[in-house]
C-alpha positions as YAML, in Angstrom:
chain: A
units: angstrom
residues:
- id: 1
  name: MET
  ca: [62.08, -52.79, 14.94]
- id: 2
  name: PRO
  ca: [60.15, -53.84, 11.86]
- id: 3
  name: GLU
  ca: [57.41, -55.19, 14.11]
- id: 4
  name: ALA
  ca: [57.24, -51.92, 16.06]
- id: 5
  name: ARG
  ca: [57.04, -50.01, 12.78]
- id: 6
  name: ARG
  ca: [54.26, -52.26, 11.53]
- id: 7
  name: ALA
  ca: [52.40, -51.79, 14.78]
- id: 8
  name: LEU
  ca: [52.79, -48.02, 14.49]
- id: 9
  name: ILE
  ca: [51.61, -48.03, 10.89]
- id: 10
  name: THR
  ca: [48.67, -50.20, 11.86]
- id: 11
  name: LEU
  ca: [47.80, -47.86, 14.72]
- id: 12
  name: VAL
  ca: [48.00, -44.82, 12.45]
- id: 13
  name: ALA
  ca: [45.87, -46.52, 9.82]
- id: 14
  name: ILE
  ca: [43.26, -47.46, 12.40]
- id: 15
  name: SER
  ca: [43.28, -43.88, 13.74]
- id: 16
  name: VAL
  ca: [42.83, -42.47, 10.26]
- id: 17
  name: LEU
  ca: [40.00, -44.88, 9.57]
- id: 18
  name: LEU
  ca: [38.34, -44.05, 12.89]
- id: 19
  name: ALA
  ca: [38.79, -40.34, 12.28]
- id: 20
  name: GLY
  ca: [37.32, -40.71, 8.82]
- id: 21
  name: PHE
  ca: [34.45, -42.78, 10.16]
- id: 22
  name: PHE
  ca: [33.66, -40.35, 12.94]
- id: 23
  name: GLY
  ca: [34.13, -37.42, 10.53]
- id: 24
  name: ILE
  ca: [31.64, -38.93, 8.11]
- id: 25
  name: TRP
  ca: [29.29, -39.74, 10.96]
- id: 26
  name: PHE
  ca: [29.57, -36.17, 12.29]
- id: 27
  name: TRP
  ca: [28.79, -34.54, 8.95]
- id: 28
  name: VAL
  ca: [25.95, -36.94, 8.34]
- id: 29
  name: ASP
  ca: [24.58, -36.00, 11.75]
- id: 30
  name: VAL
  ca: [25.01, -32.29, 10.98]
- id: 31
  name: HIS
  ca: [23.26, -32.69, 7.64]
- id: 32
  name: ARG
  ca: [20.47, -34.70, 9.20]
- id: 33
  name: ALA
  ca: [19.99, -32.12, 11.96]
- id: 34
  name: VAL
  ca: [19.84, -29.03, 9.75]
- id: 35
  name: MET
  ca: [17.55, -30.78, 7.25]
- id: 36
  name: ALA
  ca: [15.15, -32.28, 9.78]
- id: 37
  name: PRO
  ca: [11.75, -30.52, 10.02]
- id: 38
  name: ILE
  ca: [11.32, -28.54, 13.22]
- id: 39
  name: VAL
  ca: [8.56, -29.40, 15.67]
- id: 40
  name: LEU
  ca: [6.82, -26.44, 17.30]
- id: 41
  name: ASN
  ca: [4.38, -26.10, 20.18]
- id: 42
  name: ALA
  ca: [2.14, -23.99, 17.92]
- id: 43
  name: PRO
  ca: [1.43, -23.83, 14.17]
- id: 44
  name: THR
  ca: [3.68, -20.76, 13.91]
- id: 45
  name: ILE
  ca: [6.13, -18.91, 16.12]
- id: 46
  name: ARG
  ca: [7.42, -15.38, 15.64]
- id: 47
  name: TYR
  ca: [10.91, -14.31, 16.62]
- id: 48
  name: ALA
  ca: [12.52, -10.89, 16.40]
- id: 49
  name: ILE
  ca: [16.21, -10.37, 15.65]
- id: 50
  name: LYS
  ca: [17.57, -7.09, 16.93]
- id: 51
  name: PRO
  ca: [20.34, -5.31, 15.03]
- id: 52
  name: GLY
  ca: [23.81, -6.58, 15.90]
- id: 53
  name: ARG
  ca: [22.79, -10.03, 17.13]
- id: 54
  name: THR
  ca: [25.20, -12.84, 16.19]
- id: 55
  name: LEU
  ca: [24.16, -16.13, 14.65]
- id: 56
  name: ARG
  ca: [25.43, -17.95, 17.71]
- id: 57
  name: THR
  ca: [23.25, -15.87, 20.06]
- id: 58
  name: ILE
  ca: [20.25, -16.33, 17.78]
- id: 59
  name: ALA
  ca: [20.73, -20.08, 17.45]
- id: 60
  name: TYR
  ca: [20.93, -20.66, 21.21]
- id: 61
  name: GLU
  ca: [17.92, -18.41, 21.83]
- id: 62
  name: LEU
  ca: [15.99, -20.53, 19.34]
- id: 63
  name: ALA
  ca: [17.13, -23.61, 21.20]
- id: 64
  name: ASP
  ca: [15.75, -22.11, 24.43]
- id: 65
  name: LEU
  ca: [12.45, -21.62, 22.59]
- id: 66
  name: ASP
  ca: [12.51, -25.31, 21.56]
- id: 67
  name: VAL
  ca: [12.77, -24.35, 17.88]
- id: 68
  name: LEU
  ca: [16.26, -25.85, 17.37]
- id: 69
  name: LYS
  ca: [17.64, -29.04, 18.86]
- id: 70
  name: HIS
  ca: [21.24, -28.55, 17.70]
- id: 71
  name: PRO
  ca: [22.05, -24.81, 17.68]
- id: 72
  name: ALA
  ca: [25.79, -25.43, 17.32]
- id: 73
  name: TYR
  ca: [25.20, -27.23, 14.03]
- id: 74
  name: LEU
  ca: [23.34, -24.21, 12.60]
- id: 75
  name: VAL
  ca: [26.19, -21.93, 13.66]
- id: 76
  name: LEU
  ca: [28.73, -24.27, 12.06]
- id: 77
  name: VAL
  ca: [26.82, -24.46, 8.77]
- id: 78
  name: GLY
  ca: [26.34, -20.71, 8.73]
- id: 79
  name: ARG
  ca: [30.06, -20.13, 9.15]
- id: 80
  name: LEU
  ca: [31.00, -22.70, 6.52]
- id: 81
  name: GLN
  ca: [28.57, -21.06, 4.06]
- id: 82
  name: GLY
  ca: [29.98, -17.63, 4.85]
- id: 83
  name: ASN
  ca: [26.53, -16.47, 5.96]
- id: 84
  name: ALA
  ca: [27.09, -16.06, 9.69]
- id: 85
  name: GLY
  ca: [27.67, -12.32, 9.28]
- id: 86
  name: LYS
  ca: [24.83, -11.77, 6.82]
- id: 87
  name: ILE
  ca: [21.91, -12.11, 9.20]
- id: 88
  name: LYS
  ca: [19.22, -9.43, 8.71]
- id: 89
  name: SER
  ca: [17.41, -7.97, 11.67]
- id: 90
  name: GLY
  ca: [13.63, -7.98, 11.82]
- id: 91
  name: GLU
  ca: [10.66, -10.13, 12.78]
- id: 92
  name: TYR
  ca: [10.49, -13.67, 11.43]
- id: 93
  name: GLU
  ca: [7.82, -16.34, 11.47]
- id: 94
  name: PHE
  ca: [8.59, -20.05, 11.66]
- id: 95
  name: GLU
  ca: [6.09, -22.67, 10.54]
- id: 96
  name: MET
  ca: [5.79, -26.27, 11.55]
- id: 97
  name: GLY
  ca: [7.83, -28.43, 9.16]
- id: 98
  name: MET
  ca: [10.47, -25.89, 8.24]
- id: 99
  name: THR
  ca: [14.09, -26.99, 8.49]
- id: 100
  name: PRO
  ca: [16.88, -25.19, 10.35]
- id: 101
  name: LEU
  ca: [18.60, -24.65, 6.99]
- id: 102
  name: GLU
  ca: [15.47, -22.92, 5.67]
- id: 103
  name: ILE
  ca: [15.41, -20.76, 8.78]
- id: 104
  name: LEU
  ca: [19.02, -19.74, 8.19]
- id: 105
  name: ASP
  ca: [18.16, -18.91, 4.59]
- id: 106
  name: MET
  ca: [15.29, -16.70, 5.84]
- id: 107
  name: PHE
  ca: [17.69, -14.81, 8.08]
- id: 108
  name: VAL
  ca: [20.21, -14.26, 5.31]
- id: 109
  name: LYS
  ca: [17.62, -13.13, 2.74]
- id: 110
  name: GLY
  ca: [15.73, -10.99, 5.24]
- id: 111
  name: LYS
  ca: [12.37, -12.68, 4.67]
- id: 112
  name: VAL
  ca: [10.76, -10.84, 7.55]
- id: 113
  name: VAL
  ca: [7.09, -10.81, 8.52]
- id: 114
  name: GLN
  ca: [5.13, -8.34, 6.41]
- id: 115
  name: TYR
  ca: [2.08, -6.49, 7.68]
- id: 116
  name: ALA
  ca: [-0.51, -4.94, 5.36]
- id: 117
  name: LEU
  ca: [-2.48, -1.71, 5.37]
- id: 118
  name: THR
  ca: [-4.87, -0.76, 2.58]
- id: 119
  name: LEU
  ca: [-5.54, 2.83, 1.58]
- id: 120
  name: VAL
  ca: [-8.90, 2.82, -0.20]
- id: 121
  name: GLU
  ca: [-9.74, 4.69, -3.38]
- id: 122
  name: GLY
  ca: [-11.93, 7.68, -2.63]
- id: 123
  name: TRP
  ca: [-10.72, 8.18, 0.93]
- id: 124
  name: THR
  ca: [-10.04, 11.71, 2.12]
- id: 125
  name: PHE
  ca: [-6.79, 12.50, 3.88]
- id: 126
  name: PHE
  ca: [-8.69, 12.49, 7.17]
- id: 127
  name: GLU
  ca: [-9.63, 8.86, 6.52]
- id: 128
  name: VAL
  ca: [-6.08, 7.99, 5.42]
- id: 129
  name: LEU
  ca: [-4.59, 9.47, 8.57]
- id: 130
  name: ARG
  ca: [-7.17, 7.75, 10.76]
- id: 131
  name: ALA
  ca: [-6.30, 4.35, 9.25]
- id: 132
  name: VAL
  ca: [-2.58, 4.98, 9.67]
- id: 133
  name: ASN
  ca: [-2.97, 6.19, 13.25]
- id: 134
  name: ASN
  ca: [-5.05, 3.13, 14.14]
- id: 135
  name: ASP
  ca: [-2.64, 0.57, 12.69]
- id: 136
  name: GLU
  ca: [-1.06, -1.27, 15.59]
- id: 137
  name: HIS
  ca: [1.96, -2.46, 13.60]
- id: 138
  name: LEU
  ca: [3.28, 0.98, 12.68]
- id: 139
  name: ILE
  ca: [5.43, 3.14, 14.93]
- id: 140
  name: HIS
  ca: [3.46, 6.33, 15.43]
- id: 141
  name: LEU
  ca: [5.21, 9.67, 15.13]
- id: 142
  name: LEU
  ca: [2.28, 11.66, 13.73]
- id: 143
  name: ASN
  ca: [-0.45, 11.21, 16.33]
- id: 144
  name: GLY
  ca: [-2.00, 14.50, 17.35]
- id: 145
  name: LEU
  ca: [-0.49, 16.51, 14.49]
- id: 146
  name: ASP
  ca: [-2.61, 18.58, 12.12]
- id: 147
  name: ASP
  ca: [-2.39, 18.23, 8.34]
- id: 148
  name: GLU
  ca: [0.21, 20.96, 7.95]
- id: 149
  name: ALA
  ca: [2.44, 19.47, 10.64]
- id: 150
  name: VAL
  ca: [2.10, 16.00, 9.08]
- id: 151
  name: MET
  ca: [3.24, 17.26, 5.70]
- id: 152
  name: THR
  ca: [6.15, 19.05, 7.35]
- id: 153
  name: LYS
  ca: [7.16, 15.73, 8.95]
- id: 154
  name: LEU
  ca: [7.01, 14.17, 5.49]
- id: 155
  name: GLY
  ca: [9.42, 16.82, 4.21]
- id: 156
  name: GLU
  ca: [6.81, 18.77, 2.24]
- id: 157
  name: PRO
  ca: [5.87, 21.84, 4.28]
- id: 158
  name: GLY
  ca: [3.11, 23.92, 2.76]
- id: 159
  name: VAL
  ca: [1.84, 21.11, 0.51]
- id: 160
  name: HIS
  ca: [-1.88, 20.33, 0.81]
- id: 161
  name: PRO
  ca: [-2.20, 16.59, 1.60]
- id: 162
  name: GLU
  ca: [-5.58, 15.87, 0.03]
- id: 163
  name: GLY
  ca: [-5.35, 13.37, -2.83]
- id: 164
  name: ARG
  ca: [-1.55, 13.22, -2.68]
- id: 165
  name: PHE
  ca: [-1.29, 9.58, -1.59]
- id: 166
  name: PHE
  ca: [-1.84, 6.57, -3.81]
- id: 167
  name: PRO
  ca: [-4.57, 4.10, -2.79]
- id: 168
  name: ASP
  ca: [-3.17, 0.59, -2.63]
- id: 169
  name: THR
  ca: [-2.36, -2.25, -0.24]
- id: 170
  name: TYR
  ca: [1.07, -1.66, 1.23]
- id: 171
  name: TYR
  ca: [3.14, -4.36, 2.93]
- id: 172
  name: PHE
  ca: [5.70, -3.38, 5.53]
- id: 173
  name: PRO
  ca: [7.87, -4.99, 8.21]
- id: 174
  name: SER
  ca: [7.66, -4.31, 11.93]
- id: 175
  name: ALA
  ca: [9.34, -1.13, 13.18]
- id: 176
  name: THR
  ca: [8.13, 0.83, 10.12]
- id: 177
  name: THR
  ca: [7.12, 4.37, 11.07]
- id: 178
  name: ASP
  ca: [3.93, 6.05, 9.93]
- id: 179
  name: VAL
  ca: [6.16, 8.71, 8.36]
- id: 180
  name: ASP
  ca: [7.94, 6.14, 6.17]
- id: 181
  name: PHE
  ca: [4.62, 4.50, 5.30]
- id: 182
  name: LEU
  ca: [3.07, 7.75, 4.09]
- id: 183
  name: LYS
  ca: [6.21, 8.77, 2.23]
- id: 184
  name: ARG
  ca: [5.97, 5.53, 0.29]
- id: 185
  name: ALA
  ca: [2.32, 6.14, -0.63]
- id: 186
  name: ARG
  ca: [3.22, 9.72, -1.56]
- id: 187
  name: ARG
  ca: [6.06, 8.60, -3.86]
- id: 188
  name: LYS
  ca: [3.81, 6.08, -5.58]
- id: 189
  name: MET
  ca: [1.19, 8.72, -6.35]
- id: 190
  name: ASP
  ca: [3.88, 10.92, -7.87]
- id: 191
  name: GLU
  ca: [5.16, 8.00, -9.96]
- id: 192
  name: VAL
  ca: [1.70, 7.02, -11.24]
- id: 193
  name: LEU
  ca: [0.63, 10.59, -11.94]
- id: 194
  name: SER
  ca: [3.87, 11.43, -13.71]
- id: 195
  name: ARG
  ca: [3.65, 8.35, -15.92]
- id: 196
  name: GLU
  ca: [0.01, 8.95, -16.84]
- id: 197
  name: TRP
  ca: [0.54, 12.67, -17.41]
- id: 198
  name: ALA
  ca: [3.30, 11.92, -19.91]
- id: 199
  name: ALA
  ca: [0.89, 9.73, -21.92]
- id: 200
  name: ARG
  ca: [-2.15, 12.04, -21.71]
- id: 201
  name: ASP
  ca: [-4.49, 12.94, -24.56]
- id: 202
  name: LEU
  ca: [-3.96, 16.22, -26.36]
- id: 203
  name: ASP
  ca: [-6.06, 19.39, -25.89]
- id: 204
  name: LEU
  ca: [-7.06, 18.74, -22.29]
- id: 205
  name: PRO
  ca: [-8.13, 21.73, -20.15]
- id: 206
  name: TYR
  ca: [-5.42, 21.17, -17.52]
- id: 207
  name: GLU
  ca: [-2.42, 23.39, -16.98]
- id: 208
  name: SER
  ca: [-0.59, 20.85, -14.82]
- id: 209
  name: SER
  ca: [-0.65, 17.27, -13.65]
- id: 210
  name: TYR
  ca: [-1.97, 18.57, -10.32]
- id: 211
  name: GLU
  ca: [-5.11, 19.84, -12.06]
- id: 212
  name: ALA
  ca: [-5.50, 16.39, -13.61]
- id: 213
  name: LEU
  ca: [-5.22, 14.92, -10.12]
- id: 214
  name: ILE
  ca: [-8.00, 17.22, -8.95]
- id: 215
  name: MET
  ca: [-10.21, 16.08, -11.81]
- id: 216
  name: ALA
  ca: [-9.36, 12.44, -11.09]
- id: 217
  name: SER
  ca: [-10.48, 12.87, -7.48]
- id: 218
  name: ILE
  ca: [-13.85, 14.23, -8.60]
- id: 219
  name: ILE
  ca: [-14.27, 11.34, -11.05]
- id: 220
  name: GLU
  ca: [-13.37, 8.91, -8.28]
- id: 221
  name: LYS
  ca: [-16.19, 10.21, -6.09]
- id: 222
  name: GLU
  ca: [-18.74, 10.41, -8.93]
- id: 223
  name: ALA
  ca: [-18.18, 7.08, -10.67]
- id: 224
  name: SER
  ca: [-19.80, 4.11, -8.93]
- id: 225
  name: ARG
  ca: [-19.22, 1.92, -11.97]
- id: 226
  name: PRO
  ca: [-15.67, 1.63, -13.37]
- id: 227
  name: GLU
  ca: [-16.94, 1.53, -16.94]
- id: 228
  name: GLU
  ca: [-18.43, 5.02, -16.56]
- id: 229
  name: ARG
  ca: [-15.27, 6.82, -15.50]
- id: 230
  name: ALA
  ca: [-14.24, 7.87, -19.02]
- id: 231
  name: ALA
  ca: [-17.77, 9.06, -19.87]
- id: 232
  name: ILE
  ca: [-18.00, 11.15, -16.68]
- id: 233
  name: SER
  ca: [-14.56, 12.55, -17.42]
- id: 234
  name: GLY
  ca: [-15.76, 13.47, -20.92]
- id: 235
  name: VAL
  ca: [-18.69, 15.44, -19.51]
- id: 236
  name: PHE
  ca: [-16.50, 17.35, -17.06]
- id: 237
  name: VAL
  ca: [-13.82, 18.09, -19.66]
- id: 238
  name: ARG
  ca: [-16.38, 19.46, -22.12]
- id: 239
  name: ARG
  ca: [-17.95, 21.60, -19.41]
- id: 240
  name: LEU
  ca: [-14.56, 23.04, -18.48]
- id: 241
  name: GLN
  ca: [-13.79, 23.75, -22.12]
- id: 242
  name: ARG
  ca: [-17.09, 25.63, -22.51]
- id: 243
  name: GLY
  ca: [-16.74, 27.57, -19.28]
- id: 244
  name: MET
  ca: [-19.65, 25.75, -17.61]
- id: 245
  name: ASN
  ca: [-19.74, 24.96, -13.91]
- id: 246
  name: LEU
  ca: [-18.97, 21.34, -13.15]
- id: 247
  name: GLN
  ca: [-21.94, 21.14, -10.75]
- id: 248
  name: THR
  ca: [-20.98, 17.87, -9.12]
- id: 249
  name: ASP
  ca: [-22.39, 16.78, -5.77]
- id: 250
  name: PRO
  ca: [-19.19, 15.28, -4.27]
- id: 251
  name: THR
  ca: [-17.59, 18.76, -4.28]
- id: 252
  name: VAL
  ca: [-20.55, 20.09, -2.29]
- id: 253
  name: ILE
  ca: [-20.21, 17.23, 0.19]
- id: 254
  name: TYR
  ca: [-16.52, 18.04, 0.57]
- id: 255
  name: ALA
  ca: [-17.36, 21.72, 1.06]
- id: 256
  name: LEU
  ca: [-19.89, 20.90, 3.77]
- id: 257
  name: GLY
  ca: [-17.38, 18.73, 5.63]
- id: 258
  name: ALA
  ca: [-18.63, 17.65, 9.05]
- id: 259
  name: GLU
  ca: [-21.92, 19.48, 8.43]
- id: 260
  name: PHE
  ca: [-22.94, 16.98, 5.76]
- id: 261
  name: ASP
  ca: [-25.66, 14.72, 7.21]
- id: 262
  name: GLY
  ca: [-25.74, 12.17, 4.39]
- id: 263
  name: ASN
  ca: [-28.34, 13.95, 2.26]
- id: 264
  name: ILE
  ca: [-27.66, 16.96, 0.04]
- id: 265
  name: LYS
  ca: [-30.42, 19.55, 0.18]
- id: 266
  name: ARG
  ca: [-31.04, 22.33, -2.33]
- id: 267
  name: PRO
  ca: [-29.75, 25.05, 0.03]
- id: 268
  name: ASP
  ca: [-26.46, 23.12, 0.24]
- id: 269
  name: LEU
  ca: [-25.90, 23.80, -3.46]
- id: 270
  name: ASP
  ca: [-25.61, 27.51, -2.65]
- id: 271
  name: VAL
  ca: [-23.00, 27.19, 0.11]
- id: 272
  name: ASP
  ca: [-20.33, 29.84, -0.39]
- id: 273
  name: ASN
  ca: [-17.23, 27.68, -0.54]
- id: 274
  name: PRO
  ca: [-14.59, 27.48, -3.28]
- id: 275
  name: TYR
  ca: [-15.08, 23.71, -3.37]
- id: 276
  name: ASN
  ca: [-18.75, 24.14, -4.35]
- id: 277
  name: THR
  ca: [-18.72, 23.63, -8.12]
- id: 278
  name: TYR
  ca: [-22.37, 24.63, -8.37]
- id: 279
  name: ARG
  ca: [-21.33, 28.13, -7.35]
- id: 280
  name: TYR
  ca: [-17.71, 28.39, -8.52]
- id: 281
  name: LYS
  ca: [-16.45, 27.69, -12.03]
- id: 282
  name: GLY
  ca: [-13.48, 25.49, -12.80]
- id: 283
  name: LEU
  ca: [-11.82, 22.83, -10.71]
- id: 284
  name: THR
  ca: [-11.78, 22.75, -6.94]
- id: 285
  name: PRO
  ca: [-8.72, 24.28, -5.22]
- id: 286
  name: THR
  ca: [-7.36, 20.82, -4.33]
- id: 287
  name: PRO
  ca: [-8.37, 17.21, -4.86]
- id: 288
  name: ILE
  ca: [-11.39, 16.17, -2.81]
- id: 289
  name: ALA
  ca: [-10.26, 12.58, -2.25]
- id: 290
  name: MET
  ca: [-7.62, 10.03, -3.13]
- id: 291
  name: PRO
  ca: [-8.09, 8.85, -6.75]
- id: 292
  name: GLY
  ca: [-7.02, 5.45, -7.99]
- id: 293
  name: ALA
  ca: [-5.11, 4.68, -11.17]
- id: 294
  name: ASP
  ca: [-8.30, 4.15, -13.22]
- id: 295
  name: SER
  ca: [-9.67, 7.56, -12.30]
- id: 296
  name: ILE
  ca: [-6.35, 9.22, -13.10]
- id: 297
  name: TYR
  ca: [-6.34, 7.48, -16.46]
- id: 298
  name: ALA
  ca: [-9.93, 8.57, -17.12]
- id: 299
  name: ALA
  ca: [-9.10, 12.20, -16.29]
- id: 300
  name: LEU
  ca: [-6.34, 12.12, -18.89]
- id: 301
  name: HIS
  ca: [-8.26, 10.07, -21.48]
- id: 302
  name: PRO
  ca: [-11.87, 11.32, -21.42]
- id: 303
  name: ALA
  ca: [-14.42, 9.62, -23.64]
- id: 304
  name: ALA
  ca: [-15.38, 11.50, -26.79]
- id: 305
  name: GLY
  ca: [-19.00, 12.55, -27.22]
- id: 306
  name: GLU
  ca: [-21.45, 15.41, -26.89]
- id: 307
  name: SER
  ca: [-23.03, 14.79, -23.49]
- id: 308
  name: LEU
  ca: [-22.83, 17.69, -21.04]
- id: 309
  name: TYR
  ca: [-25.04, 16.35, -18.26]
- id: 310
  name: PHE
  ca: [-25.58, 13.19, -16.28]
- id: 311
  name: VAL
  ca: [-27.87, 12.10, -13.49]
- id: 312
  name: SER
  ca: [-27.88, 9.04, -11.28]
- id: 313
  name: ARG
  ca: [-30.37, 6.33, -12.07]
- id: 314
  name: GLY
  ca: [-30.23, 5.19, -8.47]
- id: 315
  name: ASP
  ca: [-28.57, 1.87, -9.26]
- id: 316
  name: GLY
  ca: [-24.97, 3.07, -9.51]
- id: 317
  name: THR
  ca: [-25.24, 3.98, -13.20]
- id: 318
  name: HIS
  ca: [-25.91, 7.37, -14.80]
- id: 319
  name: HIS
  ca: [-28.05, 8.69, -17.64]
- id: 320
  name: PHE
  ca: [-26.01, 10.98, -19.92]
- id: 321
  name: SER
  ca: [-27.66, 13.83, -21.86]
- id: 322
  name: LYS
  ca: [-26.58, 16.23, -24.61]
- id: 323
  name: SER
  ca: [-29.07, 18.99, -23.79]
- id: 324
  name: LEU
  ca: [-30.49, 20.59, -20.67]
- id: 325
  name: ALA
  ca: [-34.01, 19.70, -21.79]
- id: 326
  name: GLU
  ca: [-33.09, 16.02, -22.10]
- id: 327
  name: HIS
  ca: [-31.32, 16.17, -18.75]
- id: 328
  name: ARG
  ca: [-34.35, 17.63, -17.00]
- id: 329
  name: LYS
  ca: [-36.50, 14.81, -18.33]
- id: 330
  name: ALA
  ca: [-33.97, 12.31, -16.97]
- id: 331
  name: VAL
  ca: [-33.98, 14.06, -13.61]
- id: 332
  name: ALA
  ca: [-37.77, 13.88, -13.51]
- id: 333
  name: LYS
  ca: [-37.63, 10.19, -14.35]
- id: 334
  name: TYR
  ca: [-34.86, 9.07, -12.02]
- id: 335
  name: GLN
  ca: [-34.87, 11.62, -9.19]
- id: 336
  name: LEU
  ca: [-38.45, 12.85, -9.04]
- id: 337
  name: LYS
  ca: [-38.48, 12.57, -5.25]
- id: 338
  name: SER
  ca: [-34.93, 13.85, -4.82]
- id: 339
  name: THR
  ca: [-34.06, 17.36, -3.72]
- id: 340
  name: THR
  ca: [-30.82, 17.36, -5.70]
- id: 341
  name: VAL
  ca: [-29.85, 17.56, -9.34]
- id: 342
  name: THR
  ca: [-26.50, 16.32, -10.63]
- id: 343
  name: CYS
  ca: [-24.65, 18.25, -13.31]
- id: 344
  name: GLN
  ca: [-27.21, 20.83, -14.44]
...
């Protein structure tokens, strides 16, 4: 009996040791597998997770794609970490050298592929909509709609779209709609304009932040050099305060629309259109383009001075004048062969 007991104890001890050995070996193998860099058939591979997919399904699909060698190990680690139910849907990109554990971390944190679309300062809404409609990564719900219908889709029926969207580079995941994209750009413009309006200079000739946005759009189209924005703003602000016409060429170009052939002629300055600031006093009815943050700032912080006129030197800079006589001399000097005069 004692011998049988010793044999049993020995057998149990050996079993425990073997179990411990194989347990250690198993976890070492699991650790090695989930920490080993993956080998891909290409520098990168993209993989989309649809909503509701389980970690197990994902892991074995990745094994079929030769991304994972031990899908069961990834499932096991995910469950032990409590992350198996935290997988985010979306499109992911794997790079050569990543580890399965890093891939799992991507899924949990939702580090999906981001696409980019840039809305450029000075674009009109027509140009904004064209860029959005042509982006292959957005889901298109607005194609074929006119401006009014687009704004209705954005939840703002009756709002004129010109200048209402903030120019910036926006990053977005796959399955983003053009509606959501434009809503985001619309919100950002409201945020920037609201913040700048709250910090504006005193005694400005604007009754609302929208009028400041209109002015900013005109500055955006006039200023080729960033350092001149405040000076141009100063001229326009002083002209408004004195009841003078703004007389700025970009408003004429906007008024002409598709009829503009790239060269303003003197008859164009007489076009009967409320956007023509040579003919109509005050600001244009709406913005004429999409202003950036610097132009919005300039509209709300115009440079002090006495200049009431400016004319292009032809190199992107302007000559600023206090009097009409001085301005006419500058026009003769810099635009002798031109048929247009800026800010008379």
